[in-house]
N, C-alpha and C positions, 0 to 999 in steps of 0.2 A: 449086203443089200445091193441089188441092181437098181439102176435108176436111169432116167433120161437127163442128159446134161446138154446145155446149150450155151456156147461161148459166143457172145456178141461183140465184145471188144475187150482188149487187155488180157489179163491172165487171171486164173482162179487159184487160190482165193485172193481177193483184193487186199492189198496191204496199204494201210493208211499211215502216212508218215506224219505223225503228230505226237506231241509230248503226252505221255500218259499221266493221268492224275495220280497224286500221291494220297494215301498209301496204296490205292488200287482202284480200278474203274468199277469194281463191284463191292466197294467198301464205304460204309458210313463211318465217319470218324470226327472226334471232337477233342478240343484241347482243355476241357474242364469237366468236372462231374456234372451230372444232370441235377437241375433244381426243380424239375417238374416231370410228371408222368410223360408228357409229350416231348420230353427231351431224352428220356431213357431208351434203352435198346431192347427190342422185343426178340424173344427166343421162344420156340415151341416145337413140339413133336406131333401136333394135331390134337392132343388131349391135354398135356401139361404145358402151361405157358409161364414165362418169366419176363420181367421188365427190370433191366439192370441199370441202376443209377450211377454206379461207379464212384461213390464217395470215398474219400481218403481216410478221414477219421471215423466216419460212420457210413457203412454201405447198406443201402436198402434195396432189396430185391423183391418186387411185387410178384406173388405167386398166383397162378390160376389153374383151375381144372375145369374142363369143358362142361361137366355135369353139375357144377355148383349152382343149382337153381333152387330158390325158395318156391313156395306155392305147392300145388298138388292138383290132381285130376278133379274136375268139377263138371257139373251139368249146367252149362251156361246158355243152352238153347231155351227160348220161350216156347213151350210145347204148343201153345195156341196161336203162335204168331201168324200162321197161314190164314187164320180167320180174318185178319186185317188186310191181307194182300189184295183181294178184289177192290176194296175201297181205295187203297193206296193207288192202284193202277187206274181206277176210274178218274181220280183227281188228276193224275199225271196226264192221262189222255185228254182231259179237258183244259190242260194248261194251268192247273192250280197247283203248281209245284210247292209253294210255301205251305199250303194246307196239307199236301201229301207228306212233306218233310216233317211237319208237326206230328202227323200220325205215325210216321216211321219212328220218331223219337219216343212216342208213347208205347208202341207195340212191336217194333221191328228191330230193336237193338238187342244186345245180349242181356241175359238175366244176371243181376248182381253188378258188382263194380267193374267188371271187365278188366282192362289192363291197369285200372287205377289212374286213368288218364296219363299213362306213361310212367307212373310211379307206383308200381305194383309189388314192391318188396314184401308188403304185409297183407296182400289180398291173395285169393287162391290162384290168380293168374301167375303170380310170382315174378321173379327177377333174376337174371344172371348176376352172380356176385363174385367178389374177390375171394380167393382161397385164403390168402393171408400175406404176411410180410416176413421175410427173412432178414434179420438185422445182424450185421457184423460190426462190432465196436472195437477199434484198434487203440492200443496204447492207453487204455483206461478211459477213452472217450465214452460218453454216455449217449444212449439212444435219444433221438429227438422226441420231445414231448408231443404227443398226439392228442388233440382236443376231442371231447365228446359233448354232445348236446344232452345233458342230463334231465332236461325238462320234457324230452320226448318229441320235440318239434322236428318235422322232416323238412328238407329243403323245398323251396318253391319250385325249383327245377333241378334235375338230377345233377347237373354240373355245378350247382351252387351249394353243395353240402359243406359241412363245417370244416372239412380239411382245407377248403379254400381260404379260411381265415388265418392260416399260418403258413401258407405256401410261399410267402415272400413276393407274391405277384399282385400288385394293386389293381390289375385289370380283372382279376377274378374276385368273386365275393361270396360270402355266406349270406343266404337270404331265406327267410321262412315266413309263412303266414302265422302270426302269433296267436290268433284266435282269442284275444283278450287275456291270455295268460302270460306270465313272466317267462322270459327265455333265459335258459341257463347254459353257460359255456364253462366246461370244467377240464382241467388238465392235470396229469400226473407228471411231476417234474422228475420222477424216478430217483430222486435223492433230495435231502433237505436243502432248501435254498432260502435266501432272504431277498424277497422281491421289494425293490424300492422305487421302481419307475415302470410305467406301462404306456403304450402308444396305441391309439385307435386311428385307422385310416378310413376315410369316407369311401363309400362304394360309388359305382359309376352312374347312378341315377337317383333322383328324388331324395335329396338330403333329409326330408322330413321322416324318412324311414330309419335314419341313423340314430344311435342311442342318445337320449338326453337325460335319462335317470337310471342309475345303476348302483350296485354295491359290489365290492370285491372282498371275498372271504378267503381265509387260509385254514388248512387242517394238516395235522401230522399223520392222521390215520384214515382220512376220507369219511369219517363219521361225525366227529365233533368239530364245529366250525367257529372261527373267530373273525370278527369284522376287522378288515384292514383299511378299507377306504370306502367312501360313499359320496355320490354326486347327485344333486337334484336340480332339475331345470337348467341343464347346460344349453347354451345356444346352439342353433343348427350350424353345421359346417357351411362355410361360405362357398365352397366349390367342390366338385368331384375330385376324388383321390387326395384330398387334403389330409394331412396327418396332424394330430394333436398329442402332445406328451403330458402325462399327469404324474405327479409325485404321490406315492403311497403315504397316506396320513399316519398310519400306525404299522410300520414295517415289523414283520415277525418271521422267524424261521419256521418253514413248513414245507411239506412235500406236495400237498394238493392245493390247487388254487381254483377258484370259481368266480365268475361274474354272473350276477343276476340282473337282467335288463328288464325294466318295467315297460309295458307297451306305451307308445306315444299316442296321445289323443289324436284322432282323425286319420291315423295311418294303420292299415291292416297288415302291413308287412314290417318285419325287422330286418336290417341288413348292416353289414360291415365288410369292408374289403380286407382289412388286416387287424389282428389283435397281436401285439408284440409285448411280452413281459420280459424285461431286461434279465438276461441270464437264464431264461427258461425256454422260450419258444425258439424255433429254428432260425428265425430272422435275426435274433440278437445273440444266439449261441452258435454261430457258424463255425465252419472248419478253420483250423489253423492254415496259414498261407505258406508254411515252410516246406512246400514240396515243389519239385521241379520236373521238367521233361514229361509232363503228364500227357497220356494219350488214351482215349477210350474209343474202341473200334468195334464194328459189327461187320464181319466178313460174310457177305451174302453167298459166296462160292462154297463156304464150308459151314455156314450156320453156326458161327462161333463168335462170341463177344469176348474181348480182351481189354483189361484195364492194366496200364503200366505207368509207373511213376517212380521218382527217386525221393527219398527222405533220409536226412542224416547220413548221407553217403551210401545208402543201401538202395538197390534196385528191387522194387516189388512188382509182382505180376499176378493177375488173376485171370483164369480162362474159364469161360462158362459155355455150356451147351445143354440142350435137352435131347436125350437119346430116345429115339423111337424103338430101336431093338431092345434097349435095357429098361424102358419105361421109367426113367429117372432124370431129374435135373442134376447135372454134374458141374462141380466147381473145383478147380485146383488153384491153390495159393502157393506161390513160391517166392523166394528172394535169393539174391546172390551172396548172402552172408548166412552161414549156419546159425540156427537158433534165433533168427530175427523175427519169427512169426509169433505174435502174442495178441490174442483178441478173444472176445466173448461172442457167443452165438445165441440168438433168441428167435422165437417164432410167436407171432401174434396176429390178430385181425381185429377189426373195429368192434365186433360183438360176437356172442355165442361161441366162445372158445375156451378151452382149458389146455394149458401147456404144462407138461410134466417131463422130468428127466427119466428116461427108460434105460436101465442098465448103466454101463459106465460111459457110454459115448453116443447116446441117442436122445433126441428131443422128440416128443410126441405131442402134436396138437390135434385135438378132437373137438367135435361139436355137432349140433343138429340145427338145421335151418328151420325157419318158420314155414308151416304148411299153409299159411294164409287164413287159417280158421282158429288161431290161438293154440294150435297143437304143434306136434313135431313132424317135420318133413324129412328131407334128405339128410342123412348122417354122413359125415366126412372124416377123413384122417389124413394128416400130413406127418410123415416120419423122416427125420433128418439123422443121418449117421455121419459121425466125424471120424476120419481115419488120418492119424497124424504120424509122420515119420520124425522121430526125435521129439524132445520136450514131453509135455504131459497134457492130458485132457481130464478136467475135474468138474464136478458139479458145483454150481454157484447159484443157489436158489432154484429157480426154474429155467436157468440158463446153463450153458456149458462154457468153461473157460479153457482156452488153449494157451499154453505158455512155452516159449522157447523152442518152437518146432522148426524143423528145416523145411518141411513140405506138409500141406494139409489138403486132404481130399474130402469135399462135402458131397454127400449123395442124398438127394431128397426124393421120396416117393409120395404119391398122393392118390387117393381113391375115395369114391363115394358109394353109397348103396342105391344110387339111381338105377332103376330098372325100367327102361322104356324102349323106344324104337331103335336106338343105337347106343353106342358107347360100351363101356366095359362090362356092365351087367354083373356087378359083384354084390354079394349079400354080406360080405365081411370086409369092410374097408381096413380095419386094423390088420387082419391077416394078410390082405392083399399087399399092403405097404411093406410088411415084414418080408413077405415072399419076394417082392421086387428087389428089396435091398440085399437080401441073401443071394439073389441070383447074380448080382453084379459086384458084390463086395470083394470077391476073390480075384477080380480082374484089375490089372493096373490101368493107369490113366491112358497110356498109349493104346491099349487094347480097346478100351471104351471109346476113345476118340476115333479110332480106326473104324469100328463098327458103325458109329454114328455117321461118319463122313461117307462111308460106302452107301449107307441107306439113303442119306439126303442127296448125295450127288447124282444118284441114278435118276432123280427127278430134275434137279436143277440144270444138269448138263444137256438136257434134251434140246434146249433152245438157247440161242446166243445172239444178241444184238450188239453191233459195234458201230459207234459214231465217233467223229473226231473229237479229241480232247483239246482243251485250251489251258491257258494259265489259270482261269477260274476253276477248272476241274481239279486243280491241285489243292484247293483250299479246304479247310474243315467244312463239314456238311452245312452247318448253320451259316457260316460265312459265304459258302458257295451259293446257297439260296438267295442271300441278300445281294450278292454280286450279280447273279442272274437277273434278279428283279430290277436292278439298277441299270441293266443293259449290257452286261458283260456277255460275250458269246460263250456258249457252253453246250454244244449239241450233245455231248456225252452225258449231261444231266438227265436227258430223256432215257438213255441207256440204263442209268442207275435206277431211275424210277420204274422202268419196265422190269428190271431184275428184282427190285424190291417188291413189286406186286406179285411176281411169281413166288418169291421167297415167302411172303405172307400166306399165300394159299397153301404152299407145301407145309408151312408151320402151323396152320390152323384147321386143315381139312384133310383127314386121312381116311382111306377105306375102312369101314366098320365103325367110324366115329360119328359124332354129332357134326352137323354142318357149321361153317363159320357164321357167327352171329353178327349183330351190328358193330361189334368191336372185335371180330375175329374170335379170339379166346382171351383177349387182354383187357382187364378192367381192374381198377383200384378201389371201387366203391362197393358199398352194400346196395345202394340204389343207383345202379348203372343207368346212364341216360337212356330213356325210352325202354327201360327194362333189359336192354341188351338182347332183345328178342329177335324174331324173324319177321320182318315186315314184307308183305306179299305184293305191294304195289310198286316196287322197283328194287328195294334195298337188298334183300337176300338174292334176288335174281342177278343183280349187278355183281354181287360177290363172286358169281361163277361165270361171268362173261369171259375171263381170260382162260378158263379151264381147257376148253377144246382147242381154240386157236393157239394157245400157249403150250400145247403138247403136254398137258397135264390131265388127260382125259379121265384117268382112274380116280383122280381127286374130286371128280364130279359126283362120285358115288354117295357121299353123305347127303347131298341134296336130293338124290333119287330116293334115299331111305326116308327122308323127311316127307317127301311127296306121298310115298306109299303109306306112311303112317297116318296121313290125314284122310284117307279114303273111308275108313270105318266111321270115325266121328263125323266126317263130312256128309255121309249118307244120312245120319240122324238130323243134321242141320238142314239138309236139302228137304227132308220130309217136314220138319217142324215149321220152317219158314215159307216154303214154296210148294209143298205137297208134290214134290218132283222126284223122279228117279235119279240115280247117279249120286254124285258127291259134289260138295262145294266147300270152298274156304274163302274167307273174305279178305281182311287186310292184315291181321296180326295172328301169329301163332306162337306156340311155346313147346317145350318138351312134353307137355301134358295133353296135347292133341286138341288145342283150342281152334275151332272152326267157325264159331258164331260170329255174327256181325259185331263191330265195335260198339262202344258205349255211347256214341254220338252219331246222328244221322249225317252230319256234315262231312264225315270221312268214313264212318264205319259201315255204311251200306254199300260200299264198292263191292260188286258181286263177281268181279273177274279175277280174283286172286288165284283161284285154282286153274283157270285157263292159262294164265301167265306161267304158273308152275309147270304145266304140261309141256310148254315149249321146250323146257330143258330136257325132257325125256326124248322128244323127237330130235333135238339138236345133237344129243349124244349119238343117236343112231346115224344122223346125217354125216357126222364127222368120222364115225368108226365103221359104219356098215355092219355092225354086229347084229345079225339076225336073231340070235338067242336073246340078246337084250331087248330087241323090239318085241319079241313074243312075250317077254316078262312085262314090259311096259304097256302093251296094247290094252289089257283090261282097264288099266288106270285111265288111259286116254279115252277109251270107249265110254266109261262111266261118266267122265267129265263131260263128254259130248252129249250124253243122254240128259244130263241135268240141264244143259243149256237148250237142248231141243224142247224140253218141257217148259222152260222158263221164257221162251220167246213169245212175244205178242205182236199183233199187227198195229202199227201206228196209222192214224186216220188219213193223213195228207197224201201219202204215196203208196200206202199198203205195204211198206217195208216191214220186215221182222226186226224187232229190237228187244233189248233187255229192259227190265224195269221191275222194281226201283234199282237204281245204281248211282254211281258218282263218276265223274272224271277225277281221278284220285286227288283229294285234298283241295280241289279248286272250286270256285263258285262262279255264278253267272248272274246277270241282271235281267230281270223280267221286264216286259214292256211297261208295267206300272211302276217301275223303279225299285221294286223290292229285290233283295238278293236271295238266291237259293243255291242249294248244292245237289239235292236229289233230283234225278232226271230219268228220262227214257233214252236208251240207246246212245250213250256217249261214243264218240268216234273210236276211242281205245277199245271199248267192248266189241265193236263191230270188226275191227281189225283182228283182235284176238280170236274171235269166233271164226272168221275166215281162215285164219291160220290153223286153229284147232281142228275144225271140220276137214280142212284140206289134208292135214296130217293123218287124221283117222281114216280118211278115204284112201290115202296112199298106203297106210299100214295094212288096212284090210285087204287091199289088192295084193300086197307083197306076201301076206300070210295066208291068202286064199280063204277068207272067212267073211261072214256077215254081209252077204250080197244085198239083202233088203235094207239094212241100215245104211250101207254105202249109197244106195240110190236115194234114200231119204235125205242124207246129208248133202248130196250133190244138189238136190232140189232146194233144200232150205238155205244152203250156202248162197245160192243165186239170188235169194230174196232178201238177204241181209242189207241193211241200210248202207249205201256206198259212201266212200270218201267224198266230201263236198268241199268246194272252194268258196270261201266267204266273200261278201262284196268287197272286202279290203284286199282280196287276192291271197288270203292265208288259208291254210288247211283248217277247216272248221272243226271246233272241238266238241260241239253238241249238234243235235239234230237241227236246231235253229241257230241263226247267226246272232246269238246273244252277245251283248257287250260284256267285257270282262272287268270286274271291279279291281282286279290285280293283274294288269296286262303283262307284268314282268315276273309272273309266278315261276317258282322253282321247277315245278313239274312240267314236263312236255309230253304228257301221256298220249295225246292225240297224234304224236309223231312215231308211235310204236311201229306203225307200218313201214316206216323208213328204217328204223333200227330199234330193237334187234331183229324184227321181222323184215322182210325184203319184198313186200308187195308193191312198194314204191321205190323206183330207181330212176336215175336221170335218163337212162337210155330207154327203158321200157315204158315209163309213165312220166314224160318230161313236164307236163303241165302240173301234175300233182307234186313232183319234185320241186318245182319252182314255188308252189304254194307252201311246201314245207320250209323252203328257204325264207320266204317272207314271214312265216310264223316264228322262225328262229331269230330273225332280225328284230321282230317286234318284241320278243322276249328280252332282248337286251344282252349286254355283254358281261353282266355280273350275276352271280348266283351263289348258292351254297356249294360245298365241296363236291358232293356226289352229283349234283346237277351239272357242274362243270365237266365231270367225267362223262356224263351222258352226252353233253353237247359236243365233246371231242368226237365221239362216235358218229353222231348225227351229221356233223359237217364232213367227216371223212367219207361217210356213205354218199354224200352229195358230191364228192370228188374235190372238195375245196380244202386243200392242204393248208393254206395260209390261215383260214378261219379256224380249222382244227388246231393248228399250232398256237394260235392266239389264246384259245381256251386252255391248252396245255400249259402255256406260260402262266395263266391265272391260277391254275391248279397248283403250280409250283411256286406261287407267290408266298413269301413268309407270312404265316399266321401267328397271331399272339394266342394266348390261352384264355381269351375272353369268352363271353357267352352270348354274343349277338346272334340273332336268327335271320337277319336280313341279308346275309351274304357278305357283309362288310368284313367279317373275320374269317372268311373262307380262304382256302389255300392249303398249304402244307405246314405242319409244325416242324420244329427243328429236326426231329427224328424221322421226318417224311410221312408221319401219320396224316391221314386226310382230316381236314377241319371242316365240319359241316357249317359252323362250329356247334357243339364241341366235337371231339374226335368221333368219327364214323369211318369204318374201314372200307365201305363201299366206294368211296372216292379213290382209294388206292387201286382197287380192282377195276373200277370203271376206267381209270386213267391208263392202266397197263393194257387193258383191252383196246382202248382207243389208239394207243401207239401201234399196236398190231394191226388195227383196222386201217391205219394210214399206209401201212406197208403191204398188206395183203387182204384181198376180199374174195369171197367165193359165194355167189348166190346165183339165182336164175338168170339166164342170158336175156337178151333184148326182148324176146317175145313174152317175157314175164310169166304169168301163171296160166297161160291159155290152156295148157295141158296139166290138169291136176296131178296126174300120175307121173309126169315127167320128172326125173331125178337127175337130169343132166345139168350140173353146176358149171359155171364159167369161173375160172380162176384168173383174177386180175392182179398184176404185180405193180406195186407202187401207185395205187390209185389216188392217193392224196399226199404225195410227198411234198413237204414244205421246202422253201428255198434255204432254210436254216440247216437242212441236212443234205448238202449237195453230194456227199459221198458217204459210203458206209456199206455194211453187209448185215444180213440176218440169216440165221440158219435154224431149221427145225420148226418153223411155224406150220400149223396144220390148216388144211382147207377142207371144206365140205366135200364129201365124196371119198374120204379116206386118204387124201393125198398129204404128203409132207413136202415142204417147199423151202429151198434156200435161194437167196437173192443177193447179188452184189451190184452196186451202182456207182457211177461217177458222173459228175456234172448233171445230176438229176435224171440220168438215163440208166436203164438196166444194162449191165455189161456181161452178166452171166447169171444163169439160174439152173437149178436142178429140181426135178419133180419126181417123187418116189411114190410108189403105190404098192399095196399088198397083193395086187394081181395085175396082169397085163391088160391094159385098156386105154382107150383114147380119152383125151381130156382137152378141152378148149382153154387156151391160155391167152390172155390179153396182155401184151407186153409192148411198151413204148408206142402205144396207140394202134398197134396191129393185133389182129386176132389170128392165132395159130392153132391148128389141130395137131397135137403131138401124141405119141404113144408113150404112156408112162410105163416105167419098168416094173419088174416083179421083185417082191421082197416083203419084208415085214416092217411095220412102222414102230413097233414097240408099244402101241397104244391099244387099250382094250377095245 
């Protein structure tokens, strides 16, 4: 590849003389097994995911497959909703927002239960679910007892399911709305035990919800039960997280144990932080401590997790990866003593599964998920094949027992019969898993690993960030986070986080597959938080912010497929609700093509989800210059613009064109009479989105030489859209009127969309609006949820304030516990660097990675702004928001709009060298060290679609 190189000072490449972290600058590592999902190590090939806990006695590996969705296709549009639209708009135009909102709730929400208010596992909307668990039990250790709620109660919130009652973490809780019915907790000890003591730990709020009346029963077969203990009218716990131990009145040997909790008078919830039965639950039946030199690592450079430790003088090692070429999860177990490997293998999931032994060395787990109507939905299969060198493999019930082996290779394939807009599209999951295993079983581990690494590294090696390492950089990852939070310098932690974000995108989003969801592809629940779906008011978009700038452009393709899949159902929704042309999607969607409004007006009537999605189509073109892609995407962009053209109405005060009804996502405002409302006309974010969408369709139609009449109409209508306004407080105004905010520190900053990810507001082109954005950010405060911190990094970077951007990066890297607070107090990063909303949401990881790139490289319109709609001349700015904490470093392979690839090196906060590459010879404006230069970029290929 030819390129333009500019040496300003020093030599290229810049060598940083600093101690490297151990075991490596792109390695997550720990000195103990994981005790929680957010401490385990994520692996994935875009479709199959795995979370490795690294236990010594009992290894648990959570398994995922990207199309494990309950639910099914449904007609969620209200066919007659458009009949209410004129009255809703009349009320809004008259300033009667509360009355309009009531009408929206009655006539303009979705038909049926919608997303189940974020708990849709058993309604047609559905939920992304765990595939299952792979358990390895060594030296006769038994698998941990997993509790079930046999009374059928679902968690009050997705992260408060029954698993939290035995996770050993008192900051998590099991919480349900009891509905006046007794709540049952049941566990299979997997062998006969004699329970003599148990302990309850109070949850983190309202002790009146903790149990006061219950009975404990035991059974040998799960059918006939014997009373072991009973309590009535126990006093409330005196404080949160308090533990009380109880002696079992009538101990008996049994395999199954269950508590039945009677509802407390005056409390509609039931809760407990922990239930521990001596000798049964994981908290009291923990691992032996007689192992040494333990290390659990995730090498981001090779996408490989490794567990190593010593026990009884033997060194054991497990290596795990998920192969995209082979479509299998691969695990190799070895030791340095022949015949030392003996363990059992099992597969299970919380519900809807059957596990059988197939042949002499296979486990087969199959089942069918709920379609949301009481019938059968997606069918799945997980097939594990055990290949042992030395020793024996034998059936043991519905498990496999490996004895005296020298080396063991575990190969797991997974498939479903989901047939939708993307993914594998198989009609025979059983056959697909057998074919996958047959295709790799004859290859040795080195061959499988080599294929995997070549496939993965072609993505990961495209970009590289180097920042100085310190003593803190050498610590295990959990300790490293704590040290950084306490003030230890560690610039290289940002490098690790940037690499981790790119790693997660490579591992959860591959061409032809489903897009990364709220948790990427990693989930351990049946009811994943917020259904693990695709939220269209920031979250799925944020997942793909690092795709283009991070030189992973092809991985954007699953998002493009999702957008295209919503056009057909979105046309029906546009007609049903608005009587409009084109297509629309609102706030939430799923693999079944849900485009209807949500089930509540307070958030579900946000009308701009599809406009925000369309930004990703244009951005892909802006970064790649791929004219063929633009021709494919243009009809989608055009139909989206047609919908909004038909949906615009004239507001009375200024005769501006506005949307309505709509929301500023999830936020509310206070009317002059003191009442609070959500539904409104023309929120600022809608107007910014439509200026962007209309401008992009105008540009695309010019480039493709089509739709002259539509282009002229869009130019006219775009000029009449309600403009950005500055409030009396000097902030960028979020609504048409300067309404007071009931929640001034709200997590969403939707009205700043025009600053980032759009670029109609910049410090040089629109300094007054940029200052108003700055004041808005200051008013929002310095704390928020995980993904909101990621957005703020990008916003401050776009303002050129590296110190503020870095301050929010530090908050994003603050150690988070596994609690369930929603006010931002638990936000940050879990020990495995997963983003904490809380709970875990992966958009924080992607937003943070994109923010780091935005601090180092920006490319948007120059100082004249958007005066020329058709102008595609982007200015490339180097180190626009470099913080003082990164005085020296280098980055290679970042992408800039216009199809450029950029390398930068710097020292003492100044660029010392840079390279600009281009697929064709052309000039580009580069802003470097405060100066603007017009340079000639070289000829070559960037390797990006």
